[in-house]
TIMI-483767 format. One record per atom (N, C-alpha, C, O): residue in one letter; z, y, x. Coordinates in steps of 0.02 Angstrom, whole numbers, plus 50000, padded with zeros to 5 digits. Last residue first. Layout:
AZYX...
***
This chain:
X522424874847066X523344875747108X523604871047046X524204869447042X521144868047133X521424870147086X522364870047082X522764865547094X519934858647256X520874859847220X521104865847175X521384869447216X518864854547353X519254862947311X519674856947252X519514851847221X519424848747495X518914848047435X519194853647391X519724856547402X518794852947670X519154856047592X519104849947549X518714845647570X518134851847807X517954845847738X518544848747667X518604845047617X517014859547853X517744862247848X517404854947771X516964853847729X516814849648037X516734854147985X517114855647924X517674853147929X516334849048204X516894853348159X516844856248099X516814862348089X515354849548300X515594841948268X516214844448223X516604839848210X514024862748278X514474861348304X514884852548267X514654850248215X512364866248223X512954868148304X513754865148312X514004866148367X512474864548104X511974859948116X512214861948213X512164857548256X513424868748024X513394862948033X512904860148080X512894854148094X514304884348069X513514879748057X513764871948045X514334870248062X515084892348127X515084891648061X514554886348017X514474885147958X515184892348257X515714888748246X515814888448160X516294886148130X513804901948255X514094895148288X514624889948256X514474884448235X514064912948203X513624908748201X513794898948179X513834894348139X514984917148304X515134913348231X514774911448202X514974907348160X514074919448410X514714916648412X515054911548347X515244905648343X512534918748411X513244924848386X513654918348389X513474912848368X511744908848522X511754909948450X512504915048457X512914914748503X511514901248661X511364911048645X511134909948564X510554909948544X511184887648679X510714893248618X510964898748601X510824901748550X511664884948810X511064884048789X510664887548705X510094889048689X513024887748739X512654890848823X512034891348829X511764896448849X513144877948655X513244882148644X512864888048662X512534891948628X512664866648737X512454867748694X512574874348638X512194875548591X514124864048823X513064866548832X512904869548787X512974875648789X515084866248723X515234874248752X514324871848805X513954876448822X515604860648608X515064858848642X514694864948672X514184867748652X517204854848542X516764860048587X516304858948621X516434855848673X517934849048432X517514847148484X517094852348491X516674854048450X519574844848327X519214849648376X518814848148436X519094846348487X519754827548274X520134835648292X519364838448327X518854835648344X519784815448218X520154819748176X520084827348212X520324832348185X518934808048346X518584812848275X518654816348214X518244818848174X520014801648410X519814809648418X519244813348362X519164819248344X521454798348274X520754796148287X520494803048341X520684808748326X522534799548222X522694800848294X522104797148307X522144792748349X523204804648090X522764804748091X522764806348173X522914811848195X524414799448050X524144797048006X523374797448036X522954793148023X525394806548123X525194801948137X524864796448090X525004790448092X525274821348047X525224819348142X524894811548127X524284810548120X526034816747925X525234818547938X524874816948010X524414813048025X527224815647979X526954808847940X526074810947939X525614807047951X527674827348031X527324823548075X527004815648036X526654811448063X527464836447887X526874836347955X526894831248000X526354829248022X528344828247828X527864827947806X527524829947822X526994828047797X529494836147918X529414828747900X528994823647878X529044817647890X529624847047897X529194845347948X529094838047945X528624834947970X529964847247755X529164851647786X528934847147835X528404844047835X530944847547683X530674842047727X529994841447750X529604836747759X531514860747641X531664857547723X531444851747747X531574849647804X531574858847537X530824862947541X531064860747620X530594858747654X532224849947480X531724848647471X531154850847526X530654848247549X533424860047478X533354852447541X532464850347531X532134849347582X533114868347378X532994871247468X533034861747516X532754859147565X533024870947260X533054862747296X533034864947367X532894860747409X532804879947148X533524875647206X533524873647223X534074871047229X531404881047117X531684876947082X532504878647096X532844878447044X530854891647225X530924894147153X531444890947102X531794894047062X530794879747339X531304888447333X531574889947265X532154889947245X529904872347283X530644868747299X531034876847290X531434878847247X528704879147294X528984876147223X529594874147236X529924874347184X528794880547429X528924888847357X529154885547284X529534887447239X528344869347491X528904873347485X529164879647420X529644881247384X526864870047417X527824863747376X528294867147412X528764868947377X526294878747447X526564879147383X527034874847364X527444874947318X526294871347575X526594879247568X526824881147515X527344884347510X525804860847562X526474860847586X526574865647584X527174866247593X524284865747542X524694860547470X525574864047503X525874868547474X524204873647630X524194874647583X524514873047542X524924876147508X523954864347744X524534866547727X524514869847697X524944873647720X523184853047707X523454850147681X524254857247683X524784856747652X521974861547762X521624859347701X522624859547682X522844864547653X522544860947896X522304864947848X522354865747794X522714870047768X522534847047946X523254851747927X522914855947905X522974853647848X521264841147974X521364840147889X522004843347884X522214843547827X521284841548114X520784847048066X520844847847967X520654851747923X522674836748176X522054838248156X521744843648131X521944849448130X523134849148334X523554848148262X522484842748248X521964843748279X522804849748442X523254852048470X523504851048371X524064852748354X521474849448560X521874844848538X522744847148484X523254844948509X520994859348647X520844858048563X521234853748524X521314854348463X521464866748737X522104865448674X521814863348598X522014864048540X520784868248875X520914871048831X521254864448782X521244858448796X521824878448999X521784874549012X521204872048949X520744875248976X522564888549071X522134890749078X521304883749048X520704883649062X523954885749027X523654889249000X523084891949011X522914896848978X525074872249043X523974871049005X523884878148995X523674878548938X526314875149029X526234876349076X525414871349071X525374866549110X526234881348925X526404889948960X526004883449035X525604885349078X526344872748831X525674875948814X525734882948877X525394888048875X527604864848847X526864861148861X526074868548853X525474868048869X528414876348821X528364873448885X527634869348900X527244870348946X528614874148682X527924880548730X527934879448790X527454881548822X528224865548569X528244863048618X527894870048673X527324871148693X528314869448414X528604865848446X528574862548506X528834857048509X527874884148450X528534883748426X529024874848461X529524873748494X526644879148435X526934884948497X527614883148509X527884881248561X526364875248291X526194871448367X526644874748433X526934871048472X526514887248256X527214881248227X527014878048299X527354878048350X525524899248282X526204898748297X526854891348277X527464891248286X524574889948234X524594888148320X525314892948336X525664891648386X524694891048105X524754884548139X524854882648194X525084877348215X524554905448076X525314900848045X525354894748105X525844893648141X522954902248102X523594907548146X524434903648151X524754900748196X522554895447998X522624893048067X523084897048086X523674895048086X522924900747879X523304894847890X523144893847990X523544892148033X522334914047909X523034916347921X523324907747894X523934907547887X520944910147931X520964910148003X521694911447982X522014910348033X520054904947821X520484902147834X520974902847884X521394898447893X518874910947770X519424914147725X519804906447770X519744901547733X517524908947803X517724914947807X518484912347798X518674912047857X517614891447933X517234897047865X517864904047857X518404904547886X518254884648020X517164883748032X516934884047946X516524881047911X519294888448158X518844887648079X518264889048076X517874892648108X519504880848291X519184884448249X519174883448178X519044878248148X521204877048428X520614872748360X520284879748324X520664884548323X520784886948557X521084884348517X520554880948456X519954881448441X520764890148720X520554888948691X520874884848625X521194879848637X522084904048743X521314896948760X521034896648714X520984900848669X522094920548845X521824916248776X521524912048766X520914912148769X523174928248908X522854920348910X522514922148842X522764925048794X522844944249000X523244939748919X522884934748936X522374935248970X524034947549169X523394942649108X523544943349035X524094943149008X524074961749259X524614956049199X524104955249148X523844959049107X523914972049316X523734965649322X523784960149295X523554954549310X523934987849252X524094980249268X523564975549292X522954975749287X523174999749238X523144996449288X523464992049328X523454991149389X523345003649114X522755001749111X522574999849180X521994998449194X524685003249122X524614996949112X523974995249088X523824990049058X525125015049201X525335007149241X524915003449179X524754998149207X524275023649133X524145021149222X524305016149221X523925011549233X525425025449011X524475026449020X524225020649090X524045014749086X526605028149094X526365025049036X525765020049048X525645014649075X526055040949127X526225037549192X526115029349170X525775025249201X525955050049022X525385047749063X525425042049113X524935039049135X527465049048963X527025045248921X526265043948951X525925039248930X528355044849115X527965052149069X527475047749018X527135043149042X529715035149150X528985035649147X528795042149112X529235044349075X531125031149156X530835030549221X530125035349201X529995039649244X532015024449044X531825034749064X531645036549120X531845041749146X532505012649026X532565016549081X532475024449085X532765028849117X532745013748893X533175014248886X533285014848982X533805016649009X531275017548843X531955021348813X532505019348857X532875024248864X530655007548926X530515015148927X531215019548889X531545024048915X530394997648822X530704996748918X530815003948933X531335004248966X529565005748718X530275003148724X530735001748804X531235004548828X528195008448829X528635010948773X529485012148774X529865015948804X528234991348850X528244997748908X528565005448871X529125007548887X527644988848724X528104986048760X528454992848796X528794997548775X526584998048693X527204995448645X528084995348678X528634998048671X525724994248768X525914999848774X526535000748734X526965004748753X525334980648750X525704983148821X526104988048831X526574988548870X524834980548625X525524976548644X525844977648698X526454976648706X523614987248685X524144991948643X524614986448636X525114989748649X523144975648751X523234983048791X523664988248742X524014992748766X522824967748692X523314963548713X523564972248776X523984973248820X521894976648610X522644971748563X522884970048632X523464971948626X520754975848686X521154981248662X521794979748650X522234982048685X519864965448721X520614966348789X520554973948758X520334978248796X519554952648628X519534960448613X519904962248671X520464959648666X518514939448563X518874943448648X518854948848620X518354950948590X518654926948453X518444931948475X519034935848545X519614935148563X518714913148401X518934916448488X518334921748492X517784921448519X519344912948293X518644912148280X518354916148353X517924920448358X520574911748285X520194904548273X519594906348241X519334903948190X521724914348429X521014918448380X520724912648359X520584908348400X522944918448514X522624913048469X522234917348436X522374923048418X523554926648686X523234928048616X522694920448598X522284917748635X524894928748779X524224924248744X524274925448651X524614925348600X525654936148901X525314935048832X524694931348812X524114931748832X527024933149010X526414931348986X526384935648889X526794937048845X528244933549146X527844935649099X527304932549090X527014929549135X529124917449217X528554922549200X528514925749149X528694922849097X529814906249163X530044909249191X529814917449195X530164922349181X529134893949210X529244895149097X529584902049114X529684904649059X528354893049310X527824897049269X528424898149214X528324902649173X529374892649438X529284888749380X529014895649327X529304900749312X529374901149527X528974896449553X528884891449472X528414887749458X528874915949473X529434913549491X528754908849508X528144909849508X528234931849567X528304928649509X528704921549523X528884920749581X528654945949650X528464940949636X528504937249569X528814939649521X527744961349600X528084957449604X528054949349602X527644946249569X526964969549647X527054966849696X527634962649679X528004960249723X526454979249534X526144974849536X526344972649591X525804972549622X527714987749422X527754981449498X527134974349498X527184968449480X527804987549279X527914992749312X527894989549394X528454991149415X527164972349263X526954978449242X526964985349278X526474988449300X528444966949302X527644965549296X527244968949297X526854968649345X529334969149185X529574972049241X528894970449296X528924974449343X528804967449079X528734975349093X528824974649137X528504978649171X528624953749088X528134957849080X528164961149116X527864961249170X530164951249092X529894949549150X529174952649148X529004954649204X530574955348970X530784959149012X530224958349074X529924963049100X529864946948889X529424953048862X529684956348931X529274959848961X529484931148861X529714933848935X529774940048924X529734941548984X527874932148793X528474927448834X528974928248870X528924925448925X527284935248623X527594939448732X527974935048738X528404933548696X525644928448596X526534928248611X526514931648645X526094932948688X524694933648427X524984939948500X525974933748510X526494933648477X523494928948345X524304931848309X524384930348420X524104926348457X522524933048175X522694933248254X523384931448261X523814931748217X521434935248034X522234933348046X522234931648118X521814927248126X520344948547995X520334942147988X521254942548017X521614947548021X520084961447903X519824954447887X519944951447903X519874946647865X520544966648032X520184969248007X519764964147958X519174962847972X521824959248099X521094962648140X520574960648057X520354955248036X523384956248116X523074960848039X522334963048066X522204968948055X524364948848193X523874952848200X523434952748141X523134947548129X525984945048253X525694941048203X525124949248176X525394954048149X526854944948370X526374949248329X525854945948306X525354944248337X528164939148419X528034935348424X527524942648368X527884945248326X529504934248598X529244940248525X528404937248511X528054934548554X530604925348667X529804925448623X529834930748602X530394932048580X531764925748707X531314925048747X530604923948734X530154922348773X532664944048717X532264936448663X531934934848707X531724938848749X532924952948754X533674949648761X533344943848734X533684938648726X532064963248735X532044959948809X532484957748814X532744958448869X532494968048598X531864963348596X531804960148666X531514954748668X533484970748510X533654971348593X532984969148621X533004968448682X533604977148358X533524973248387X533454974048474X533364979848492X532634988948295X533384987748311X533544983148342X533854986248386X531264995648266X531714986148300X531984991848337X531814996248376X530775005748178X530594996448173X531094994648198X531494991748162X530915015648278X531485012448184X531135006548212X531265003548264X529515014248334X530115012848373X530895010048331X531275005348343X528605018048241X528615009448261X529455008748311X529825003848315X528985030848235X528875027048169X529055017048202X529445012448188X528665036648388X529285036448359X529465030548284X529965026948281X527155033648372X527595028148406X528375029948411X528745025748436X526005037448321X526455036248293X527195030248325X527525025448305X525455045448415X525675048748354X525955043248314X526195045348262X525325033748532X525805040248522X525665042748446X526075039348415X524255029348472X524755025248469X525495029448471X525985029148435X523245038048457X523565037248430X524145031448423X524405029848369X523005038948599X523345046248573X523455042748514X524045044148503X522475027448640X523385029348665X523505034648624X524095035648609X521445026548586X521975022548564X522855022848570X523385021048543X520695035848650X520795037948607X521335034148563X521625036848515X520755030548785X521295035248786X521265037048701X521775039648680X520025019748753X520495017848766X520975024148779X521575022948782X518735022148639X519065022148714X519655020948728X519885022348672X518525016548498X518025017048559X518245016448607X518105011348639X519775011448414X519255016848412X519175013548493X519535010148530X520695004048335X520115003248366X519755006848372X519265006448335X522844999648335X522095005348289X521405002548378X521525000648435X524084992848289X523244993748325X522944999048282X522875001248225X525274998048215X525254997948289X524634997548320X524535000848371X525184993848091X525395005148095X525165001448177X524645004448192X525024982048097X524794984948068X524504994148101X524034997548118X526074978648132X525794974848192X525184979348145X524714979548184X527264979148006X527174983848078X526654985648126X526624990948156X526514971247948X526364978447923X526584982847986X526304987648012X527364958547995X526494959748004X526154967147984X525584968548003X528464960148088X528304960048020X527254961548017X526784964948037X528794950248243X528934956748200X528464955048126X528194949748113X530084939148288X529494939748248X529464946048223X529914948248187X530984933148420X530644937648372X530024939148341X529504940348373X532044919748466X531624922348428X531344927348385X531394926848324X533244916048510X532804918448570X532104919048527X531584918948561X533354902948424X533814913048417X533634917548473X533914923048477X532844899248302X532694898548361X533054905448372X533054910948343X532404889448204X533224891048192X533124896448286X533594895248324X531594881148154X531564880048214X532214883848237X532544881648284X531814882047984X531494875448011X531744874248107X531984868948128X532304892247948X532684888847922X532364880847956X532654875447951X531624904248032X532594906148003X532844895747988X533364893048009X530524900248044X531154903948110X531604903148083X532094900848112X529974893147918X529944891248013X530644895248066X531054893048107X530174907147867X530694902847854X530584899547903X530964900847950X529404917047916X530144919447904X530464911847902X530974910647934X527994914147902X528534915647982X529304915947990X529674915548038X527764911747768X528024905847825X528194906547844X528724903347849X528114928347714X528614921847719X528414916247719X528704912747678X527004933447802X528114933547811X528374926147785X528634921147810X525774925547721X525964925947799X526794927247805X527174922447810X526214928347588X526414923047594X526344922047690X526754918647722X526014943347634X526624942147596X526494933847606X526844932547655X524734947147672X525284946347726X525874942247694X526174938147728X523714932547606X523964940747612X524304936747665X524324931047690X522684920047632X523044919947599X523424927447648X523414927647709X520794919047546X521374922447587X522104921047588X522274920447529X520094904247461X520684909147466X520904912247543X521134908847588X519894891447472X519324896747463X519664904547464X519344909747469X521324884247388X520564881747426X520044888047424X519794889347370X522474894247335X522084890147315X521684891047372X521634896347403X523364903147398X523514895547425X523124891547406X523124885947431X523474914447295X523244911547370X523094906547424X522774906647477X524364910547214X523474910247184X523234909947265X522864905647289X525494918147255X525284907447277X524594906747260X524244902547289X525394929447256X525234927747295X525094917247315X524834913247353X525414929147106X524634931047136X524894930247185X524324928847205X526704927447071X525944920147036X525374924247092X524914920847115X527784931147211X527274931347161X526674924047117X526404918747134X529064933047333X528084925747318X528024930147226X528574930747199X529944942747400X529684941547325X529114938747345X528674941947373X531094943947535X530334943547531X530414941447445X530934938647427X532544951747589X532154947047537X531224948547556X530924953247581X534074954247703X533174956147665X532924950747640X533044945147663X535204958647781X535054954647736X534274957447728X534034962647750X535484963047960X535494964047896X535044959147832X534524956447851X535334961548095X535644960748061X535864965147986X536304969147972X533804957548100X533784965148136X534644968248090X534694973748063X533834947947962X533454951248016X533564958148014X533524962547971X534104936447870X534624940947907X533934941847932X533504937547927X533454930947713X533604931647754X533914935347807X534134940147774X532774924847541X533074928347575X533474926547645X533814921347643X531454923147449X531404919147479X532294923047534X532044923047590X530994921647243X531524925947319X531484921347369X531474915447352X529854917647164X530204916247227X530434917947248X530244917447306X529114918147007X529144920147058X529894916147092X530324913047061X527734918646868X528214910146937X528364918846976X527984923746978X527254921346748X528024924146790X528094922446840X528594924446870X525994910946754X526094918446777X526774923646782X526794928846816X526534897046824X526354900446755X526364907046791X526654908246843X525744881446889X526324885046884X526024893746859X525464895946872X525214864446881X525004871246871X525644877046877X526144874046859X525264854447042X525664859447001X525404866246953X525364871946976X524824848347145X524374850447099X524594855747020X524294858646974X525614842347204X525374846447236X524794852247214X524504857047240X527054840347129X526604837847147X525934844447152X525834849247115X528564841547102X528304846347153X527654841147188X527664838747245X529064831847014X528864838846989X528594844247068X528504850347068X528664816047064X528284818347015X528294828347011X527764831547007X529754813547212X529684818347159X529194819747129X528984825147149X529294804347274X529824802547210X529874807247182X530034806947122X528364803647360X528094799247292X528864799447254X529004795347211X527754810847453X528114814847412X528104809447334X527924810947277X526604807647515X527094811947564X527484809947511X527674804347530X525344802547426X526134800147442X526684802747486X527214799647491X524514812547390X525044811147329X525724804847375X526304803647360X524004814147524X524514821047509X525124819347463X525714821147466X523314804347558X524094806447599X524404810147541X524964809147518X522274805547426X522734801247446X523354802547471X523874802447438X521744815147482X521944818647436X522604813447413X523164815147393X521114812347612X521704817747600X522084817547547X522674819247550X520184802547547X520714797547620X521204804847596X521694803447562X519524810947451X520084802947448X520274803947503X520714808247501X519214817147568X519304819847534X519664816147490X520244818247485X518064807747645X518824810447705X519084814147641X519544816547674X517074805247566X517684798347621X518044802147627X518584799947608X516454814947562X516894812847514X517134807147538X517574804947501X516324820447705X516564823647662X517074819647641X517654818947659X515294805647770X516184810647773X516374816847746X516764819147788X514324810947684X514684804547647X515524802747680X516034800547654X513804825347734X514024823047665X514394817247634X514684817447580X513444822347845X514194823747856X514424825947758X514964827347731X512244814047829X513084809047858X513684811747860X514224808947869X511704821447791X511864815047734X512254814247771X512804813347744X511524831347902X511524833547829X512054825947768X512514826147727X511004820947961X511504825048009X511854826047940X512344822847921X509674819947927X510264814147931X510954814247943X511374809847938X509044831847943X509274828447874X509664821547854X509854818947802X509134833848067X509404840448023X509664834847937X510144834447899X507774823248123X508644822248122X509084824848120X509584822548148X506734830448027X507174823748001X507954819048010X508344815647977X506614839348076X506884842148022X507254833948013X507824832447997X506294836148193X507124840648195X507014841648140X507384846448125X505064829648178X505694827248199X506354830648206X506874827748223X504534841748134X504834835848104X505134831548110X505474828848066X504374849648266X504714851648207X504864848148150X505294850548113X503504838348346X504384841948367X504554844548296X504934840848265X502494840248276X502684833348290X503454834348300X503904831548269X502034852448300X502134851548235X502524843548247X502924842548202X502844857948429X502294856848428X502414854148377X502984851848381X503634876148491X503564869848474X502994865848416X502754868948369X504284890248557X503604888948501X503644879848527X503674878548587X506154891148546X505334890148558X505054886648529X505224882048492X506884902848450X506684896048446X506394897048511X506364902648535X508044914148484X507314912548459X507134907748488X507184907348549X509764921948406X509394912448435X508624916748435X508544921548398X510594935648475X509994931648389X509754925148439X509614924948499X511964939648558X511164939648570X510944935148512X511254929848510X513264943548578X512854945448524X512294943048517X512034944148462X513934933448650X513944932548590X513534937648547X513464936548487X513684928848770X513194934648748X513094933348677X512574932348646X514734920248908X514194919548830X514184927048818X514554931048847X515704917249006X514994920749011X514354920648984X513774920849006X516774915948931X516854921548961X516314923948991X516244929849006X516594904448914X516894907248871X516694911648868X516394913548817X516534898249027X516154895849018X516164898748959X515694896448927X518054900149091X517574903849108X516674902849069X516234906949086X519494901648995X518564898149021X518254899449065X518824901849059X520344916549002X519884911848946X519454911148994X519134915249027X521074931049011X520934926449033X520824919648999X521304917448967X520724951149004X520844944348972X520714941049016X520394943249063X520954960449097X521684956849082X521634951549044X522084947449036X520024961149198X520054954249187X520674955349170X521104952649205X519704977349150X519334971749133X519524966149143X519274962749098X520294988349198X520884985449158X520344979549123X520534976949071X519454995749305X520034993349322X520394986249251X520654980849265X518664997949193X518574994649236X519124989049286X519184983049298X519665006749133X519505001849098X519284995949154X519594990749161X519345020549254X520115013449226X519865007949187X519855003049223X518255021649238X518445017449320X519385013449286X519745008449290X518095028949101X517815021649145X517815017849197X517525012549206X518855037649117X519155033349099X518795024949097X518995019149095X518175043049240X518995045049236X519125035049195X519315029649219X517135044449137X517065044749200X517735041549230X517645035649245X517615054149033X517495044749021X517085042149074X516695037549061X517825066249085X518135061949067X518305054249074X518725050449097X516435070249157X516805069549182X517625062749154X517855057849183X516095070149024X515675065849038X516105063349140X516085058049172X516585081648937X516755076648924X516665068248964X516945062948950X515965090149056X517065090149039X517165080649022X517455076049050X515065089649021X515175092849099X515725086949068X515735080849065X515175095048878X514905089348922X515315088048949X515845085748928X515675107448894X516115103848870X515635097148869X516015092748849X514495113148969X515285117649008X515515107048979X515525102149016X513705114348881X513545111248934X514395109948952X514745104948940X514115123548754X513995113648747X513955112448823X514305107548832X514225137148815X514735134148822X514745125648799X515195121848817X513175138348855X513415136148901X514185135148883X514635133048920X512545140848709X512295131448756X512685132448825X512595127748863X513495149448657X513495142548659X513275134548677X513455128648673X512705157248744X513415156948759X513765148848751X514045144848788X511645157848691X511385156848767X512235155648784X512375153048838X511745163148552X511495155848573X511715152848685X511855147848718X512175174048574X512675170048561X512475162848574X512805158148597X511285181548621X511805180548669X512065174148655X512175169648696X510485178248484X510205174448554X510595175748605X510445172148653X510915188648433X511105181048406X510765176348445X510805170248433X510725201348463X511275196948481X511355189648460X511825185948472X509655199848471X509615201748527X510495196848515X510735191848542X509595198448312X508925196948362X509545195448433X509815189948438X510115212648314X510235205648259X510075200448282X510515196248273X509175221348370X509855220348388X509945214948361X509795210648402X507995216748254X507995218648339X508525217348385X508455213448433X508475224448158X508375216848164X508265217448226X508755220348250X508785236748181X509185233748168X509165228248147X509655225648120X507575241348208X508085242748242X508345235348263X508285231248308X506825239348079X506635233848114X507135235248187X507125230548226X507395245347990X507765240547976X507515236648049X507845232148075X507095260748050X507825259348076X507875250148064X508215246948104X505725257748014X505995258948083X506625257248104X506785253748152X506065262847858X505845255447878X505885251947964X506005246047978X506445272347869X506955266147854X506885260247871X507225255347888X505735278147905X506135280247944X506565274547928X506985272347967X504665278747811X504555275147892X504905274347904X504905268747930X505105283447707X505045278047731X505005271747748X505105265747734X505135298147746X505805293647746X505645286247730X506115282547742X503975298147742X504405299947817X504705297347782X504505291447782X503535299547607X503435295047649X503885293847704X504145288347710X504275308847551X504655304947556X504275297547563X504475292147542X503665319747634X504245316847650X504465310747619X504825307047653X502265313547563X502345315947629X502995314147637X503105308147646X502625317547416X502525313147465X502525311847501X502875306747503X503085332147440X503645329447424X503365321047445X503735317647481X501835339347446X502345335747541X502905333147508X503335331347548X500705334647352X500545328747426X501305333547473X501385331647531X501505342547245X501865336447260X501665331947315X502005327347336X501245357247345X501865353247318X502105343347296X502545339647316
***
């Protein structure tokens, strides 16, 4: 009896094991089918992506010539690292002696120039010691600047934290950038045909995906919000200014004659005027000479969408194709370069100011180098002059603040020697093939040195 029960139990166990094996085999079969299906789907997705990338690559190849710079700059390989050739010991020692002598010369230049700059700044306004450049401001410092924008009064509050950003070796922030742009727009140039966007708008406008289609998709998701920022008719303006905050770096794009830009975008056969000042341009100023096609293309996306709000001619897909296949270039002139990692905002403000002083001279020489825009000392002094403006406005002395341009002219008159301006040895840059940023920031590779003295608030 016991043997019979034992046998029955064994039979049941064997049957259970057999059933489990069958279930296991069935699961394996199902899993294999799923893997085959997923593999097939993955291959289809890869093929689809490859086809899409090929299409976008074709368009991107067409878009490539949209950035126009001097040929020697476009031909450089900025990502290459510098590897020195094998040299003899005597050559190496000689090279070290030359570098040491160069650094000694640079140091002496710095010491002499620092003293000269400080003396010059003190002479700018001997009549009012209250606004001395090194005045200590209190922690409760506040300056409220009011102006009209898009038919309503707007104010910018500059506080102690923002004021400290004007000290040497500090980045200037959005508050300082927006204030100074509005100040020169409303109180210095008073140009009614100029429209300046807020830096926060430009931050929303730009994205930096690797592919243009992704950039456009991101742009479309922000499009309605971006349109609400613009209530004025920008196509009635002659100049539109986009101050760009590019991943801890400031740059700027001017759009000249925005209506003509859009008409040129829509019609590749558009007849350009013999008067260069009547044509449409995008001009990109960058103190590190960084070249990025995506920035100008995104500005064109925005201009075309604003243009299409009135004309209702194109779909979103059509606007994408118009911009990517357009022949409207973005000019990038050679401009005075920054030689440290913190002055990009000051350079950007100086580019804006110099352009507005004489836009026609720039437009008539777009493909030439513009190295002698301003003496290099101007960037250090600009921090001080903006402090003086803020001090004057905060104490109700606007007339004093408006003497800004007069002070700038005095500085220009003091520095007329050619060695006070930027100089790029393009042959040396091409031979060295160092990363461009390294070239700009190294005293060994260029003749434009950071001579800003360390001065407190």
